[in-house]
mmCIF file of the N, C-alpha and C atoms, coordinates in Angstrom:
data_MODEL
# 
_entry.id   MODEL 
# 
loop_
_atom_site.group_PDB 
_atom_site.id 
_atom_site.type_symbol 
_atom_site.label_atom_id 
_atom_site.label_alt_id 
_atom_site.label_comp_id 
_atom_site.label_asym_id 
_atom_site.label_entity_id 
_atom_site.label_seq_id 
_atom_site.pdbx_PDB_ins_code 
_atom_site.Cartn_x 
_atom_site.Cartn_y 
_atom_site.Cartn_z 
_atom_site.occupancy 
_atom_site.B_iso_or_equiv 
_atom_site.pdbx_formal_charge 
_atom_site.auth_seq_id 
_atom_site.auth_comp_id 
_atom_site.auth_asym_id 
_atom_site.auth_atom_id 
_atom_site.pdbx_PDB_model_num 
ATOM 1   N N  . MET A 1 1  ? 0.848   -1.164  0.000   1.00 0.00 ? 1  MET A N  1 
ATOM 2   C CA . MET A 1 1  ? 0.000   0.000   0.000   1.00 0.00 ? 1  MET A CA 1 
ATOM 3   C C  . MET A 1 1  ? 0.899   1.234   0.000   1.00 0.00 ? 1  MET A C  1 
ATOM 4   N N  . LEU A 1 2  ? 0.455   2.231   -0.719  1.00 0.00 ? 2  LEU A N  1 
ATOM 5   C CA . LEU A 1 2  ? 1.158   3.508   -0.767  1.00 0.00 ? 2  LEU A CA 1 
ATOM 6   C C  . LEU A 1 2  ? 0.213   4.570   -0.226  1.00 0.00 ? 2  LEU A C  1 
ATOM 7   N N  . ASN A 1 3  ? 0.631   5.233   0.855   1.00 0.00 ? 3  ASN A N  1 
ATOM 8   C CA . ASN A 1 3  ? -0.179  6.285   1.471   1.00 0.00 ? 3  ASN A CA 1 
ATOM 9   C C  . ASN A 1 3  ? 0.308   7.632   0.971   1.00 0.00 ? 3  ASN A C  1 
ATOM 10  N N  . LEU A 1 4  ? -0.593  8.396   0.376   1.00 0.00 ? 4  LEU A N  1 
ATOM 11  C CA . LEU A 1 4  ? -0.248  9.707   -0.161  1.00 0.00 ? 4  LEU A CA 1 
ATOM 12  C C  . LEU A 1 4  ? -1.070  10.779  0.535   1.00 0.00 ? 4  LEU A C  1 
ATOM 13  N N  . THR A 1 5  ? -0.481  11.948  0.691   1.00 0.00 ? 5  THR A N  1 
ATOM 14  C CA . THR A 1 5  ? -1.202  13.107  1.201   1.00 0.00 ? 5  THR A CA 1 
ATOM 15  C C  . THR A 1 5  ? -1.254  14.135  0.088   1.00 0.00 ? 5  THR A C  1 
ATOM 16  N N  . THR A 1 6  ? -2.459  14.563  -0.250  1.00 0.00 ? 6  THR A N  1 
ATOM 17  C CA . THR A 1 6  ? -2.643  15.531  -1.329  1.00 0.00 ? 6  THR A CA 1 
ATOM 18  C C  . THR A 1 6  ? -3.314  16.782  -0.778  1.00 0.00 ? 6  THR A C  1 
ATOM 19  N N  . ASP A 1 7  ? -3.432  17.792  -1.613  1.00 0.00 ? 7  ASP A N  1 
ATOM 20  C CA . ASP A 1 7  ? -4.139  19.013  -1.220  1.00 0.00 ? 7  ASP A CA 1 
ATOM 21  C C  . ASP A 1 7  ? -5.608  18.731  -0.924  1.00 0.00 ? 7  ASP A C  1 
ATOM 22  N N  . LEU A 1 8  ? -6.141  17.648  -1.482  1.00 0.00 ? 8  LEU A N  1 
ATOM 23  C CA . LEU A 1 8  ? -7.551  17.301  -1.295  1.00 0.00 ? 8  LEU A CA 1 
ATOM 24  C C  . LEU A 1 8  ? -7.765  16.263  -0.199  1.00 0.00 ? 8  LEU A C  1 
ATOM 25  N N  . GLY A 1 9  ? -6.697  15.786  0.406   1.00 0.00 ? 9  GLY A N  1 
ATOM 26  C CA . GLY A 1 9  ? -6.817  14.796  1.474   1.00 0.00 ? 9  GLY A CA 1 
ATOM 27  C C  . GLY A 1 9  ? -5.917  13.598  1.239   1.00 0.00 ? 9  GLY A C  1 
ATOM 28  N N  . ASP A 1 10 ? -6.011  12.632  2.133   1.00 0.00 ? 10 ASP A N  1 
ATOM 29  C CA . ASP A 1 10 ? -5.186  11.430  2.048   1.00 0.00 ? 10 ASP A CA 1 
ATOM 30  C C  . ASP A 1 10 ? -5.753  10.449  1.030   1.00 0.00 ? 10 ASP A C  1 
ATOM 31  N N  . VAL A 1 11 ? -4.848  9.744   0.351   1.00 0.00 ? 11 VAL A N  1 
ATOM 32  C CA . VAL A 1 11 ? -5.223  8.725   -0.627  1.00 0.00 ? 11 VAL A CA 1 
ATOM 33  C C  . VAL A 1 11 ? -4.362  7.496   -0.361  1.00 0.00 ? 11 VAL A C  1 
ATOM 34  N N  . ASP A 1 12 ? -4.995  6.343   -0.241  1.00 0.00 ? 12 ASP A N  1 
ATOM 35  C CA . ASP A 1 12 ? -4.277  5.080   -0.108  1.00 0.00 ? 12 ASP A CA 1 
ATOM 36  C C  . ASP A 1 12 ? -4.370  4.336   -1.430  1.00 0.00 ? 12 ASP A C  1 
ATOM 37  N N  . LEU A 1 13 ? -3.228  4.023   -2.014  1.00 0.00 ? 13 LEU A N  1 
ATOM 38  C CA . LEU A 1 13 ? -3.192  3.200   -3.225  1.00 0.00 ? 13 LEU A CA 1 
ATOM 39  C C  . LEU A 1 13 ? -2.908  1.769   -2.783  1.00 0.00 ? 13 LEU A C  1 
ATOM 40  N N  . VAL A 1 14 ? -3.861  0.889   -3.048  1.00 0.00 ? 14 VAL A N  1 
ATOM 41  C CA . VAL A 1 14 ? -3.760  -0.495  -2.600  1.00 0.00 ? 14 VAL A CA 1 
ATOM 42  C C  . VAL A 1 14 ? -3.442  -1.367  -3.810  1.00 0.00 ? 14 VAL A C  1 
ATOM 43  N N  . PHE A 1 15 ? -2.350  -2.106  -3.712  1.00 0.00 ? 15 PHE A N  1 
ATOM 44  C CA . PHE A 1 15 ? -1.908  -2.917  -4.845  1.00 0.00 ? 15 PHE A CA 1 
ATOM 45  C C  . PHE A 1 15 ? -2.464  -4.336  -4.803  1.00 0.00 ? 15 PHE A C  1 
ATOM 46  N N  . SER A 1 16 ? -2.835  -4.822  -3.627  1.00 0.00 ? 16 SER A N  1 
ATOM 47  C CA . SER A 1 16 ? -3.428  -6.154  -3.477  1.00 0.00 ? 16 SER A CA 1 
ATOM 48  C C  . SER A 1 16 ? -4.603  -6.060  -2.513  1.00 0.00 ? 16 SER A C  1 
ATOM 49  N N  . PRO A 1 17 ? -5.738  -5.521  -2.960  1.00 0.00 ? 17 PRO A N  1 
ATOM 50  C CA . PRO A 1 17 ? -6.885  -5.360  -2.064  1.00 0.00 ? 17 PRO A CA 1 
ATOM 51  C C  . PRO A 1 17 ? -7.426  -6.698  -1.577  1.00 0.00 ? 17 PRO A C  1 
ATOM 52  N N  . ALA A 1 18 ? -8.008  -6.683  -0.384  1.00 0.00 ? 18 ALA A N  1 
ATOM 53  C CA . ALA A 1 18 ? -8.652  -7.876  0.165   1.00 0.00 ? 18 ALA A CA 1 
ATOM 54  C C  . ALA A 1 18 ? -9.933  -8.150  -0.618  1.00 0.00 ? 18 ALA A C  1 
ATOM 55  N N  . GLY A 1 19 ? -10.363 -9.393  -0.599  1.00 0.00 ? 19 GLY A N  1 
ATOM 56  C CA . GLY A 1 19 ? -11.612 -9.738  -1.267  1.00 0.00 ? 19 GLY A CA 1 
ATOM 57  C C  . GLY A 1 19 ? -11.396 -10.684 -2.427  1.00 0.00 ? 19 GLY A C  1 
ATOM 58  N N  . PRO A 1 20 ? -12.490 -11.030 -3.101  1.00 0.00 ? 20 PRO A N  1 
ATOM 59  C CA . PRO A 1 20 ? -12.436 -12.056 -4.137  1.00 0.00 ? 20 PRO A CA 1 
ATOM 60  C C  . PRO A 1 20 ? -11.864 -11.592 -5.475  1.00 0.00 ? 20 PRO A C  1 
ATOM 61  N N  . LEU A 1 21 ? -11.803 -10.287 -5.708  1.00 0.00 ? 21 LEU A N  1 
ATOM 62  C CA . LEU A 1 21 ? -11.327 -9.812  -7.007  1.00 0.00 ? 21 LEU A CA 1 
ATOM 63  C C  . LEU A 1 21 ? -9.807  -9.848  -7.054  1.00 0.00 ? 21 LEU A C  1 
ATOM 64  N N  . ILE A 1 22 ? -9.285  -10.402 -8.140  1.00 0.00 ? 22 ILE A N  1 
ATOM 65  C CA . ILE A 1 22 ? -7.839  -10.539 -8.285  1.00 0.00 ? 22 ILE A CA 1 
ATOM 66  C C  . ILE A 1 22 ? -7.417  -9.846  -9.570  1.00 0.00 ? 22 ILE A C  1 
ATOM 67  N N  . GLY A 1 23 ? -6.498  -8.935  -9.456  1.00 0.00 ? 23 GLY A N  1 
ATOM 68  C CA . GLY A 1 23 ? -5.937  -8.304  -10.637 1.00 0.00 ? 23 GLY A CA 1 
ATOM 69  C C  . GLY A 1 23 ? -6.750  -7.143  -11.174 1.00 0.00 ? 23 GLY A C  1 
ATOM 70  N N  . TYR A 1 24 ? -6.076  -6.352  -11.964 1.00 0.00 ? 24 TYR A N  1 
ATOM 71  C CA . TYR A 1 24 ? -6.658  -5.133  -12.525 1.00 0.00 ? 24 TYR A CA 1 
ATOM 72  C C  . TYR A 1 24 ? -7.904  -5.425  -13.357 1.00 0.00 ? 24 TYR A C  1 
ATOM 73  N N  . GLU A 1 25 ? -7.861  -6.482  -14.155 1.00 0.00 ? 25 GLU A N  1 
ATOM 74  C CA . GLU A 1 25 ? -8.975  -6.768  -15.058 1.00 0.00 ? 25 GLU A CA 1 
ATOM 75  C C  . GLU A 1 25 ? -10.281 -6.964  -14.296 1.00 0.00 ? 25 GLU A C  1 
ATOM 76  N N  . GLN A 1 26 ? -10.230 -7.707  -13.189 1.00 0.00 ? 26 GLN A N  1 
ATOM 77  C CA . GLN A 1 26 ? -11.458 -7.939  -12.422 1.00 0.00 ? 26 GLN A CA 1 
ATOM 78  C C  . GLN A 1 26 ? -11.953 -6.665  -11.748 1.00 0.00 ? 26 GLN A C  1 
ATOM 79  N N  . TRP A 1 27 ? -11.049 -5.872  -11.199 1.00 0.00 ? 27 TRP A N  1 
ATOM 80  C CA . TRP A 1 27 ? -11.453 -4.612  -10.571 1.00 0.00 ? 27 TRP A CA 1 
ATOM 81  C C  . TRP A 1 27 ? -11.993 -3.649  -11.618 1.00 0.00 ? 27 TRP A C  1 
ATOM 82  N N  . ASN A 1 28 ? -11.422 -3.698  -12.795 1.00 0.00 ? 28 ASN A N  1 
ATOM 83  C CA . ASN A 1 28 ? -11.808 -2.770  -13.862 1.00 0.00 ? 28 ASN A CA 1 
ATOM 84  C C  . ASN A 1 28 ? -13.200 -3.078  -14.422 1.00 0.00 ? 28 ASN A C  1 
ATOM 85  N N  . GLU A 1 29 ? -13.665 -4.318  -14.292 1.00 0.00 ? 29 GLU A N  1 
ATOM 86  C CA . GLU A 1 29 ? -14.984 -4.697  -14.824 1.00 0.00 ? 29 GLU A CA 1 
ATOM 87  C C  . GLU A 1 29 ? -16.108 -3.833  -14.258 1.00 0.00 ? 29 GLU A C  1 
ATOM 88  N N  . ASN A 1 30 ? -16.034 -3.495  -12.988 1.00 0.00 ? 30 ASN A N  1 
ATOM 89  C CA . ASN A 1 30 ? -17.082 -2.711  -12.332 1.00 0.00 ? 30 ASN A CA 1 
ATOM 90  C C  . ASN A 1 30 ? -16.673 -1.262  -12.086 1.00 0.00 ? 30 ASN A C  1 
ATOM 91  N N  . ALA A 1 31 ? -15.515 -0.883  -12.586 1.00 0.00 ? 31 ALA A N  1 
ATOM 92  C CA . ALA A 1 31 ? -14.980 0.453   -12.297 1.00 0.00 ? 31 ALA A CA 1 
ATOM 93  C C  . ALA A 1 31 ? -15.864 1.556   -12.856 1.00 0.00 ? 31 ALA A C  1 
ATOM 94  N N  . VAL A 1 32 ? -15.732 2.709   -12.234 1.00 0.00 ? 32 VAL A N  1 
ATOM 95  C CA . VAL A 1 32 ? -16.380 3.932   -12.699 1.00 0.00 ? 32 VAL A CA 1 
ATOM 96  C C  . VAL A 1 32 ? -15.268 4.795   -13.279 1.00 0.00 ? 32 VAL A C  1 
ATOM 97  N N  . PHE A 1 33 ? -15.512 5.380   -14.432 1.00 0.00 ? 33 PHE A N  1 
ATOM 98  C CA . PHE A 1 33 ? -14.488 6.203   -15.064 1.00 0.00 ? 33 PHE A CA 1 
ATOM 99  C C  . PHE A 1 33 ? -14.808 7.671   -14.853 1.00 0.00 ? 33 PHE A C  1 
ATOM 100 N N  . ALA A 1 34 ? -13.782 8.422   -14.458 1.00 0.00 ? 34 ALA A N  1 
ATOM 101 C CA . ALA A 1 34 ? -13.969 9.844   -14.163 1.00 0.00 ? 34 ALA A CA 1 
ATOM 102 C C  . ALA A 1 34 ? -12.936 10.658  -14.929 1.00 0.00 ? 34 ALA A C  1 
ATOM 103 N N  . GLN A 1 35 ? -13.394 11.744  -15.516 1.00 0.00 ? 35 GLN A N  1 
ATOM 104 C CA . GLN A 1 35 ? -12.481 12.661  -16.200 1.00 0.00 ? 35 GLN A CA 1 
ATOM 105 C C  . GLN A 1 35 ? -12.084 13.739  -15.204 1.00 0.00 ? 35 GLN A C  1 
ATOM 106 N N  . LEU A 1 36 ? -10.805 13.760  -14.843 1.00 0.00 ? 36 LEU A N  1 
ATOM 107 C CA . LEU A 1 36 ? -10.320 14.745  -13.888 1.00 0.00 ? 36 LEU A CA 1 
ATOM 108 C C  . LEU A 1 36 ? -10.054 16.087  -14.546 1.00 0.00 ? 36 LEU A C  1 
ATOM 109 N N  . GLU A 1 37 ? -9.621  16.015  -15.778 1.00 0.00 ? 37 GLU A N  1 
ATOM 110 C CA . GLU A 1 37 ? -9.404  17.209  -16.594 1.00 0.00 ? 37 GLU A CA 1 
ATOM 111 C C  . GLU A 1 37 ? -9.347  16.738  -18.035 1.00 0.00 ? 37 GLU A C  1 
ATOM 112 N N  . PRO A 1 38 ? -9.410  17.654  -18.988 1.00 0.00 ? 38 PRO A N  1 
ATOM 113 C CA . PRO A 1 38 ? -9.386  17.210  -20.389 1.00 0.00 ? 38 PRO A CA 1 
ATOM 114 C C  . PRO A 1 38 ? -8.181  16.300  -20.664 1.00 0.00 ? 38 PRO A C  1 
ATOM 115 N N  . GLY A 1 39 ? -8.471  15.131  -21.193 1.00 0.00 ? 39 GLY A N  1 
ATOM 116 C CA . GLY A 1 39 ? -7.417  14.185  -21.536 1.00 0.00 ? 39 GLY A CA 1 
ATOM 117 C C  . GLY A 1 39 ? -6.955  13.296  -20.391 1.00 0.00 ? 39 GLY A C  1 
ATOM 118 N N  . LEU A 1 40 ? -7.493  13.488  -19.197 1.00 0.00 ? 40 LEU A N  1 
ATOM 119 C CA . LEU A 1 40 ? -7.088  12.675  -18.050 1.00 0.00 ? 40 LEU A CA 1 
ATOM 120 C C  . LEU A 1 40 ? -8.308  11.961  -17.473 1.00 0.00 ? 40 LEU A C  1 
ATOM 121 N N  . ILE A 1 41 ? -8.455  10.697  -17.860 1.00 0.00 ? 41 ILE A N  1 
ATOM 122 C CA . ILE A 1 41 ? -9.560  9.866   -17.389 1.00 0.00 ? 41 ILE A CA 1 
ATOM 123 C C  . ILE A 1 41 ? -8.969  8.756   -16.531 1.00 0.00 ? 41 ILE A C  1 
ATOM 124 N N  . ILE A 1 42 ? -9.566  8.555   -15.355 1.00 0.00 ? 42 ILE A N  1 
ATOM 125 C CA . ILE A 1 42 ? -9.077  7.510   -14.461 1.00 0.00 ? 42 ILE A CA 1 
ATOM 126 C C  . ILE A 1 42 ? -10.186 6.507   -14.173 1.00 0.00 ? 42 ILE A C  1 
ATOM 127 N N  . ALA A 1 43 ? -9.777  5.285   -13.847 1.00 0.00 ? 43 ALA A N  1 
ATOM 128 C CA . ALA A 1 43 ? -10.715 4.248   -13.416 1.00 0.00 ? 43 ALA A CA 1 
ATOM 129 C C  . ALA A 1 43 ? -10.701 4.215   -11.891 1.00 0.00 ? 43 ALA A C  1 
ATOM 130 N N  . VAL A 1 44 ? -11.893 4.227   -11.299 1.00 0.00 ? 44 VAL A N  1 
ATOM 131 C CA . VAL A 1 44 ? -12.042 4.189   -9.846  1.00 0.00 ? 44 VAL A CA 1 
ATOM 132 C C  . VAL A 1 44 ? -12.846 2.941   -9.502  1.00 0.00 ? 44 VAL A C  1 
ATOM 133 N N  . ALA A 1 45 ? -12.380 2.191   -8.525  1.00 0.00 ? 45 ALA A N  1 
ATOM 134 C CA . ALA A 1 45 ? -13.098 0.981   -8.118  1.00 0.00 ? 45 ALA A CA 1 
ATOM 135 C C  . ALA A 1 45 ? -14.536 1.319   -7.755  1.00 0.00 ? 45 ALA A C  1 
ATOM 136 N N  . SER A 1 46 ? -15.446 0.436   -8.102  1.00 0.00 ? 46 SER A N  1 
ATOM 137 C CA . SER A 1 46 ? -16.862 0.661   -7.787  1.00 0.00 ? 46 SER A CA 1 
ATOM 138 C C  . SER A 1 46 ? -17.060 0.700   -6.278  1.00 0.00 ? 46 SER A C  1 
ATOM 139 N N  . ILE A 1 47 ? -18.081 1.407   -5.851  1.00 0.00 ? 47 ILE A N  1 
ATOM 140 C CA . ILE A 1 47 ? -18.375 1.519   -4.420  1.00 0.00 ? 47 ILE A CA 1 
ATOM 141 C C  . ILE A 1 47 ? -18.656 0.145   -3.816  1.00 0.00 ? 47 ILE A C  1 
ATOM 142 N N  . ASP A 1 48 ? -19.328 -0.740  -4.552  1.00 0.00 ? 48 ASP A N  1 
ATOM 143 C CA . ASP A 1 48 ? -19.596 -2.088  -4.037  1.00 0.00 ? 48 ASP A CA 1 
ATOM 144 C C  . ASP A 1 48 ? -18.301 -2.874  -3.843  1.00 0.00 ? 48 ASP A C  1 
ATOM 145 N N  . ASP A 1 49 ? -17.370 -2.744  -4.794  1.00 0.00 ? 49 ASP A N  1 
ATOM 146 C CA . ASP A 1 49 ? -16.092 -3.448  -4.669  1.00 0.00 ? 49 ASP A CA 1 
ATOM 147 C C  . ASP A 1 49 ? -15.269 -2.897  -3.512  1.00 0.00 ? 49 ASP A C  1 
ATOM 148 N N  . VAL A 1 50 ? -15.300 -1.597  -3.301  1.00 0.00 ? 50 VAL A N  1 
ATOM 149 C CA . VAL A 1 50 ? -14.569 -0.990  -2.183  1.00 0.00 ? 50 VAL A CA 1 
ATOM 150 C C  . VAL A 1 50 ? -15.161 -1.466  -0.855  1.00 0.00 ? 50 VAL A C  1 
ATOM 151 N N  . ILE A 1 51 ? -16.475 -1.472  -0.750  1.00 0.00 ? 51 ILE A N  1 
ATOM 152 C CA . ILE A 1 51 ? -17.131 -1.935  0.479   1.00 0.00 ? 51 ILE A CA 1 
ATOM 153 C C  . ILE A 1 51 ? -16.765 -3.388  0.762   1.00 0.00 ? 51 ILE A C  1 
ATOM 154 N N  . GLU A 1 52 ? -16.821 -4.225  -0.258  1.00 0.00 ? 52 GLU A N  1 
ATOM 155 C CA . GLU A 1 52 ? -16.483 -5.640  -0.065  1.00 0.00 ? 52 GLU A CA 1 
ATOM 156 C C  . GLU A 1 52 ? -15.028 -5.809  0.362   1.00 0.00 ? 52 GLU A C  1 
ATOM 157 N N  . SER A 1 53 ? -14.135 -5.068  -0.256  1.00 0.00 ? 53 SER A N  1 
ATOM 158 C CA . SER A 1 53 ? -12.722 -5.167  0.082   1.00 0.00 ? 53 SER A CA 1 
ATOM 159 C C  . SER A 1 53 ? -12.457 -4.711  1.516   1.00 0.00 ? 53 SER A C  1 
ATOM 160 N N  . LYS A 1 54 ? -13.068 -3.611  1.920   1.00 0.00 ? 54 LYS A N  1 
ATOM 161 C CA . LYS A 1 54 ? -12.873 -3.111  3.281   1.00 0.00 ? 54 LYS A CA 1 
ATOM 162 C C  . LYS A 1 54 ? -13.475 -4.065  4.311   1.00 0.00 ? 54 LYS A C  1 
ATOM 163 N N  . THR A 1 55 ? -14.587 -4.687  3.974   1.00 0.00 ? 55 THR A N  1 
ATOM 164 C CA . THR A 1 55 ? -15.194 -5.673  4.868   1.00 0.00 ? 55 THR A CA 1 
ATOM 165 C C  . THR A 1 55 ? -14.261 -6.867  5.039   1.00 0.00 ? 55 THR A C  1 
ATOM 166 N N  . LYS A 1 56 ? -13.718 -7.370  3.931   1.00 0.00 ? 56 LYS A N  1 
ATOM 167 C CA . LYS A 1 56 ? -12.818 -8.531  3.980   1.00 0.00 ? 56 LYS A CA 1 
ATOM 168 C C  . LYS A 1 56 ? -11.510 -8.200  4.684   1.00 0.00 ? 56 LYS A C  1 
ATOM 169 N N  . ALA A 1 57 ? -11.006 -6.973  4.522   1.00 0.00 ? 57 ALA A N  1 
ATOM 170 C CA . ALA A 1 57 ? -9.756  -6.579  5.168   1.00 0.00 ? 57 ALA A CA 1 
ATOM 171 C C  . ALA A 1 57 ? -9.909  -6.607  6.689   1.00 0.00 ? 57 ALA A C  1 
ATOM 172 N N  . ASN A 1 58 ? -11.104 -6.243  7.167   1.00 0.00 ? 58 ASN A N  1 
ATOM 173 C CA . ASN A 1 58 ? -11.440 -6.342  8.586   1.00 0.00 ? 58 ASN A CA 1 
ATOM 174 C C  . ASN A 1 58 ? -10.507 -5.533  9.495   1.00 0.00 ? 58 ASN A C  1 
ATOM 175 N N  . ARG A 1 59 ? -9.922  -4.468  8.972   1.00 0.00 ? 59 ARG A N  1 
ATOM 176 C CA . ARG A 1 59 ? -9.080  -3.601  9.792   1.00 0.00 ? 59 ARG A CA 1 
ATOM 177 C C  . ARG A 1 59 ? -9.972  -2.553  10.460  1.00 0.00 ? 59 ARG A C  1 
ATOM 178 N N  . PRO A 1 60 ? -9.666  -2.177  11.687  1.00 0.00 ? 60 PRO A N  1 
ATOM 179 C CA . PRO A 1 60 ? -10.498 -1.182  12.372  1.00 0.00 ? 60 PRO A CA 1 
ATOM 180 C C  . PRO A 1 60 ? -10.721 0.089   11.552  1.00 0.00 ? 60 PRO A C  1 
ATOM 181 N N  . LYS A 1 61 ? -9.674  0.596   10.901  1.00 0.00 ? 61 LYS A N  1 
ATOM 182 C CA . LYS A 1 61 ? -9.852  1.841   10.139  1.00 0.00 ? 61 LYS A CA 1 
ATOM 183 C C  . LYS A 1 61 ? -10.770 1.630   8.938   1.00 0.00 ? 61 LYS A C  1 
ATOM 184 N N  . ASP A 1 62 ? -10.762 0.440   8.345   1.00 0.00 ? 62 ASP A N  1 
ATOM 185 C CA . ASP A 1 62 ? -11.663 0.152   7.228   1.00 0.00 ? 62 ASP A CA 1 
ATOM 186 C C  . ASP A 1 62 ? -13.094 -0.037  7.719   1.00 0.00 ? 62 ASP A C  1 
ATOM 187 N N  . LEU A 1 63 ? -13.245 -0.747  8.824   1.00 0.00 ? 63 LEU A N  1 
ATOM 188 C CA . LEU A 1 63 ? -14.583 -0.998  9.362   1.00 0.00 ? 63 LEU A CA 1 
ATOM 189 C C  . LEU A 1 63 ? -15.270 0.302   9.784   1.00 0.00 ? 63 LEU A C  1 
ATOM 190 N N  . ARG A 1 64 ? -14.487 1.275   10.270  1.00 0.00 ? 64 ARG A N  1 
ATOM 191 C CA . ARG A 1 64 ? -15.071 2.565   10.657  1.00 0.00 ? 64 ARG A CA 1 
ATOM 192 C C  . ARG A 1 64 ? -15.643 3.312   9.462   1.00 0.00 ? 64 ARG A C  1 
ATOM 193 N N  . THR A 1 65 ? -15.100 3.084   8.268   1.00 0.00 ? 65 THR A N  1 
ATOM 194 C CA . THR A 1 65 ? -15.581 3.805   7.081   1.00 0.00 ? 65 THR A CA 1 
ATOM 195 C C  . THR A 1 65 ? -16.817 3.165   6.457   1.00 0.00 ? 65 THR A C  1 
ATOM 196 N N  . LEU A 1 66 ? -17.129 1.929   6.829   1.00 0.00 ? 66 LEU A N  1 
ATOM 197 C CA . LEU A 1 66 ? -18.224 1.213   6.171   1.00 0.00 ? 66 LEU A CA 1 
ATOM 198 C C  . LEU A 1 66 ? -19.576 1.913   6.269   1.00 0.00 ? 66 LEU A C  1 
ATOM 199 N N  . PRO A 1 67 ? -19.984 2.435   7.424   1.00 0.00 ? 67 PRO A N  1 
ATOM 200 C CA . PRO A 1 67 ? -21.289 3.114   7.453   1.00 0.00 ? 67 PRO A CA 1 
ATOM 201 C C  . PRO A 1 67 ? -21.359 4.290   6.474   1.00 0.00 ? 67 PRO A C  1 
ATOM 202 N N  . TYR A 1 68 ? -20.292 5.059   6.365   1.00 0.00 ? 68 TYR A N  1 
ATOM 203 C CA . TYR A 1 68 ? -20.271 6.177   5.419   1.00 0.00 ? 68 TYR A CA 1 
ATOM 204 C C  . TYR A 1 68 ? -20.360 5.667   3.985   1.00 0.00 ? 68 TYR A C  1 
ATOM 205 N N  . LEU A 1 69 ? -19.555 4.658   3.651   1.00 0.00 ? 69 LEU A N  1 
ATOM 206 C CA . LEU A 1 69 ? -19.552 4.130   2.284   1.00 0.00 ? 69 LEU A CA 1 
ATOM 207 C C  . LEU A 1 69 ? -20.897 3.504   1.921   1.00 0.00 ? 69 LEU A C  1 
ATOM 208 N N  . GLU A 1 70 ? -21.503 2.795   2.857   1.00 0.00 ? 70 GLU A N  1 
ATOM 209 C CA . GLU A 1 70 ? -22.813 2.192   2.593   1.00 0.00 ? 70 GLU A CA 1 
ATOM 210 C C  . GLU A 1 70 ? -23.876 3.263   2.391   1.00 0.00 ? 70 GLU A C  1 
ATOM 211 N N  . SER A 1 71 ? -23.793 4.332   3.169   1.00 0.00 ? 71 SER A N  1 
ATOM 212 C CA . SER A 1 71 ? -24.726 5.451   3.002   1.00 0.00 ? 71 SER A CA 1 
ATOM 213 C C  . SER A 1 71 ? -24.526 6.125   1.647   1.00 0.00 ? 71 SER A C  1 
ATOM 214 N N  . LEU A 1 72 ? -23.271 6.301   1.257   1.00 0.00 ? 72 LEU A N  1 
ATOM 215 C CA . LEU A 1 72 ? -22.959 6.887   -0.049  1.00 0.00 ? 72 LEU A CA 1 
ATOM 216 C C  . LEU A 1 72 ? -23.490 6.004   -1.172  1.00 0.00 ? 72 LEU A C  1 
ATOM 217 N N  . ARG A 1 73 ? -23.287 4.696   -1.054  1.00 0.00 ? 73 ARG A N  1 
ATOM 218 C CA . ARG A 1 73 ? -23.793 3.754   -2.061  1.00 0.00 ? 73 ARG A CA 1 
ATOM 219 C C  . ARG A 1 73 ? -25.312 3.855   -2.189  1.00 0.00 ? 73 ARG A C  1 
ATOM 220 N N  . ASP A 1 74 ? -25.989 3.903   -1.045  1.00 0.00 ? 74 ASP A N  1 
ATOM 221 C CA . ASP A 1 74 ? -27.451 3.996   -1.065  1.00 0.00 ? 74 ASP A CA 1 
ATOM 222 C C  . ASP A 1 74 ? -27.913 5.293   -1.717  1.00 0.00 ? 74 ASP A C  1 
ATOM 223 N N  . GLU A 1 75 ? -27.229 6.388   -1.431  1.00 0.00 ? 75 GLU A N  1 
ATOM 224 C CA . GLU A 1 75 ? -27.585 7.676   -2.035  1.00 0.00 ? 75 GLU A CA 1 
ATOM 225 C C  . GLU A 1 75 ? -27.340 7.660   -3.541  1.00 0.00 ? 75 GLU A C  1 
ATOM 226 N N  . LEU A 1 76 ? -26.235 7.087   -3.974  1.00 0.00 ? 76 LEU A N  1 
ATOM 227 C CA . LEU A 1 76 ? -25.954 6.995   -5.412  1.00 0.00 ? 76 LEU A CA 1 
ATOM 228 C C  . LEU A 1 76 ? -27.020 6.163   -6.119  1.00 0.00 ? 76 LEU A C  1 
ATOM 229 N N  . ARG A 1 77 ? -27.460 5.094   -5.492  1.00 0.00 ? 77 ARG A N  1 
ATOM 230 C CA . ARG A 1 77 ? -28.517 4.259   -6.086  1.00 0.00 ? 77 ARG A CA 1 
ATOM 231 C C  . ARG A 1 77 ? -29.832 5.020   -6.181  1.00 0.00 ? 77 ARG A C  1 
ATOM 232 N N  . ARG A 1 78 ? -30.162 5.768   -5.126  1.00 0.00 ? 78 ARG A N  1 
ATOM 233 C CA . ARG A 1 78 ? -31.398 6.566   -5.159  1.00 0.00 ? 78 ARG A CA 1 
ATOM 234 C C  . ARG A 1 78 ? -31.347 7.588   -6.287  1.00 0.00 ? 78 ARG A C  1 
ATOM 235 N N  . GLN A 1 79 ? -30.204 8.248   -6.447  1.00 0.00 ? 79 GLN A N  1 
ATOM 236 C CA . GLN A 1 79 ? -30.060 9.254   -7.503  1.00 0.00 ? 79 GLN A CA 1 
ATOM 237 C C  . GLN A 1 79 ? -30.179 8.635   -8.889  1.00 0.00 ? 79 GLN A C  1 
ATOM 238 N N  . SER A 1 80 ? -29.640 7.432   -9.060  1.00 0.00 ? 80 SER A N  1 
ATOM 239 C CA . SER A 1 80 ? -29.693 6.802   -10.385 1.00 0.00 ? 80 SER A CA 1 
ATOM 240 C C  . SER A 1 80 ? -31.103 6.330   -10.728 1.00 0.00 ? 80 SER A C  1 
ATOM 241 N N  . GLU A 1 81 ? -31.943 6.121   -9.726  1.00 0.00 ? 81 GLU A N  1 
ATOM 242 C CA . GLU A 1 81 ? -33.322 5.695   -9.965  1.00 0.00 ? 81 GLU A CA 1 
ATOM 243 C C  . GLU A 1 81 ? -34.226 6.857   -10.348 1.00 0.00 ? 81 GLU A C  1 
ATOM 244 N N  . GLU A 1 82 ? -33.786 8.071   -10.074 1.00 0.00 ? 82 GLU A N  1 
ATOM 245 C CA . GLU A 1 82 ? -34.615 9.259   -10.370 1.00 0.00 ? 82 GLU A CA 1 
ATOM 246 C C  . GLU A 1 82 ? -34.557 9.629   -11.828 1.00 0.00 ? 82 GLU A C  1 
# 
């Protein structure tokens, strides 16, 4: 894992996330793509995959984030249904 501090907050880059998904291809199947600026598009793990990985990791810091992530997932689903 690589822990980075940015102007927008901390970012953890995880190279071997916990859970059933193995390798970039599997994580990329459900990824969400975001354009950060013209010509710069990144793949971000889906909220469901992040929740599953944090649950499987079972670390206190990951478990503390689960209620927030689950709430965010529920809100995103509600918005997509509208």
